[in-house]
C-alpha positions as CSV (number, residue, x, y, z in Angstrom):
1,X,94.5,106.4,108.9
2,X,95.2,107.8,105.6
3,X,95.4,111.5,104.4
4,X,96.2,113.4,101.4
5,X,98.2,116.6,100.6
6,X,99.5,118.7,98.1
7,X,102.6,119.1,96.9
8,X,103.6,121.4,94.0
9,X,100.3,120.6,92.6
10,X,100.8,116.5,92.9
11,X,98.7,114.4,95.8
12,X,100.8,112.8,98.2
13,X,99.0,110.0,99.8
14,X,100.3,109.1,103.3
15,X,99.8,106.6,106.0
16,X,100.5,105.8,109.3
17,X,99.7,102.0,108.9
18,X,100.2,99.6,106.5
19,X,98.5,99.9,102.9
20,X,96.2,98.1,101.8
21,X,95.4,98.3,98.2
22,X,92.4,96.6,96.7
23,X,91.9,96.6,93.0
24,X,89.1,95.0,90.8
25,X,90.3,94.4,87.1
26,X,89.4,92.4,84.1
27,X,90.6,89.1,83.9
28,X,92.7,89.9,81.1
29,X,94.6,92.0,82.8
30,X,95.4,89.4,85.7
31,X,98.9,88.3,83.5
32,X,100.4,91.4,84.4
33,X,100.7,90.5,88.2
34,X,103.0,86.9,86.6
35,X,106.4,88.8,87.2
36,X,105.3,89.6,90.8
37,X,104.1,86.4,91.7
38,X,107.4,84.5,90.0
39,X,109.9,86.7,91.7
40,X,108.0,86.2,94.9
41,X,105.7,87.5,97.6
42,X,104.8,87.7,101.1
43,X,101.6,85.4,102.8
44,X,101.8,86.7,106.2
45,X,99.8,84.0,108.4
46,X,100.4,80.6,111.1
47,X,103.9,79.1,110.3
48,X,105.1,76.3,111.6
49,X,102.5,74.0,110.1
50,X,102.9,71.6,107.4
51,X,102.9,72.7,103.5
52,X,99.9,70.9,102.8
53,X,98.2,72.9,105.9
54,X,99.3,76.2,104.6
55,X,98.1,75.5,101.2
56,X,94.8,73.8,101.9
57,X,93.7,75.4,105.2
58,X,95.2,79.1,104.6
59,X,95.2,79.7,101.1
60,X,92.2,77.5,100.3
61,X,93.6,74.8,97.8
62,X,92.1,71.1,97.6
63,X,94.4,68.4,98.4
64,X,93.4,67.0,95.0
65,X,94.8,69.9,93.3
66,X,97.7,69.8,95.3
67,X,98.5,66.5,94.6
68,X,97.7,66.4,90.6
69,X,99.0,69.5,89.4
70,X,101.6,70.9,91.7
71,X,104.4,68.4,91.3
72,X,107.4,70.1,91.9
73,X,107.8,71.9,95.4
74,X,110.8,73.8,96.7
75,X,111.1,74.6,100.6
76,X,114.1,76.8,100.9
77,X,115.4,75.7,98.0
78,X,115.3,71.7,98.5
79,X,112.9,69.4,97.0
80,X,110.2,68.3,98.8
81,X,108.8,65.0,98.9
82,X,106.2,64.7,101.7
83,X,104.1,68.0,102.0
84,X,102.4,66.5,105.1
85,X,105.4,66.2,107.3
86,X,107.9,69.3,105.9
87,X,107.4,72.3,108.1
88,X,106.9,76.2,107.2
89,X,109.4,78.3,109.2
90,X,109.1,81.7,109.6
91,X,110.6,83.3,106.7
92,X,110.7,80.1,104.4
93,X,111.0,80.3,100.8
94,X,108.2,77.9,99.0
95,X,108.1,77.5,95.4
96,X,105.4,76.0,93.6
97,X,105.6,74.4,90.0
98,X,103.9,71.6,87.8
99,X,106.2,68.8,86.7
100,X,109.2,70.5,84.8
101,X,110.4,68.7,81.6
102,X,113.2,66.4,80.6
103,X,115.2,64.1,82.9
104,X,115.8,67.3,86.1
105,X,112.3,67.6,85.9
106,X,111.7,64.0,86.4
107,X,114.2,63.8,89.4
108,X,112.7,66.9,91.1
109,X,108.8,65.8,90.6
110,X,107.9,65.0,94.3
111,X,107.0,60.9,94.7
112,X,108.0,60.4,91.2
113,X,109.9,57.5,90.2
114,X,113.4,59.2,89.8
115,X,113.3,61.2,93.6
116,X,115.7,58.3,95.2
117,X,118.3,60.2,93.1
118,X,118.1,63.2,94.5
119,X,117.9,62.0,98.4
120,X,120.6,64.1,99.4
121,X,119.3,67.2,98.3
122,X,115.5,66.6,99.4
123,X,114.1,68.7,102.2
124,X,114.7,67.3,105.5
125,X,113.9,70.1,108.0
126,X,111.5,70.2,110.9
127,X,108.4,68.2,111.1
128,X,105.0,69.5,112.0
129,X,105.9,68.7,115.7
130,X,107.4,72.4,115.7
131,X,105.2,75.3,117.7
132,X,102.7,76.9,115.6
133,X,103.1,80.8,115.4
134,X,102.2,83.7,113.2
135,X,105.1,84.6,110.7
136,X,105.5,85.0,106.8
137,X,105.9,82.9,103.8
138,X,107.8,83.9,100.6
139,X,105.8,82.3,98.0
140,X,107.5,81.8,94.3
141,X,104.9,80.7,91.1
142,X,106.1,79.1,88.2
143,X,104.1,77.8,85.2
144,X,100.6,75.8,85.8
145,X,100.7,77.1,89.3
146,X,101.2,80.4,87.8
147,X,98.2,80.6,86.0
148,X,96.0,78.8,87.9
149,X,96.8,79.5,91.6
150,X,98.1,83.1,90.9
151,X,94.6,84.4,90.9
152,X,93.8,83.1,93.9
153,X,97.0,84.3,95.9
154,X,96.0,87.7,94.7
155,X,92.2,87.5,95.9
156,X,93.5,86.4,99.4
157,X,96.0,88.8,99.3
158,X,99.7,89.1,99.1
159,X,102.7,91.5,100.7
160,X,104.9,93.2,97.7
161,X,107.0,96.0,97.4
162,X,105.5,99.1,96.8
163,X,107.8,100.1,93.7
164,X,107.8,96.7,92.1
165,X,103.8,96.5,92.1
166,X,103.7,100.4,90.7
167,X,106.3,99.2,88.1
168,X,103.8,96.8,87.3
169,X,101.1,100.1,86.8
170,X,103.2,101.7,85.1
171,X,104.2,99.3,82.5
172,X,100.2,98.9,81.4
173,X,99.0,101.8,82.3
174,X,96.6,102.4,79.3
175,X,95.4,98.8,80.1
176,X,94.8,99.5,83.7
177,X,92.9,102.8,82.9
178,X,90.6,101.2,80.7
179,X,90.4,97.8,82.7
180,X,90.5,98.8,86.2
181,X,87.6,99.3,88.0
182,X,87.2,100.0,91.8
183,X,90.8,101.1,93.1
184,X,90.7,101.3,97.3
185,X,93.6,102.5,99.1
186,X,93.0,101.9,103.0
187,X,89.2,102.1,102.3
188,X,89.6,105.0,100.6
189,X,88.3,105.0,96.5
190,X,90.3,106.6,93.9
191,X,90.4,107.5,90.3
192,X,93.4,105.1,88.6
193,X,95.2,108.3,87.5
194,X,95.0,109.8,90.6
195,X,95.9,106.7,92.0
196,X,98.9,105.8,89.8
197,X,100.5,109.4,90.5
198,X,100.4,109.2,94.4
199,X,103.8,108.8,96.4
200,X,104.1,105.5,98.1
201,X,107.2,105.9,99.7
202,X,109.1,102.8,100.2
203,X,108.0,99.3,101.7
204,X,105.6,96.9,101.1
205,X,102.1,97.0,100.8
206,X,98.9,94.5,101.0
207,X,97.8,93.9,97.8
208,X,94.3,92.0,96.8
209,X,93.1,92.0,93.5
210,X,89.6,90.6,92.4
211,X,88.3,90.4,88.9
212,X,84.9,91.7,87.2
């Protein structure tokens, strides 16, 4: 349920439920969301499942893509070797990256020749025997996954802090003004300029971004 009010000539957007914002933008604007995706965003879904199950069944990535393109995975700050047994707990942090350069990158690469060198710091948390339940995961994307998988997460929908999202829009307001099509807030359509002037308050928003 949403409503608009006027205060000193300014439109205030109020909501009694979590805010759902959907944008349709030109593909050239997707890099504007990179900082949000690197710093971390929340995905709400089923936890207690494996990393592989989360990425394939809930996000829609293929097993082949995970195997070939996401070569470095951190779960709660620890390198993951087996995506089929490493389990996501509620509130876990999952970082996805391609292979990083140098010896450090070779050591951190899952399944790589040097992986045994980091045995003591590798993820050894719960296995998929943990019970599955509703929860959320903080996801961070870097380098190739940021470019290739970022748009998939944005289409799927992510939870981000409203003020950080607004900073993204303000930083490239002119570009969004010309390159943003549909702007929907809780099902209501707005012009971009009017949308940017809204007072969203504090808290998280559910953001979906599609391209034309």
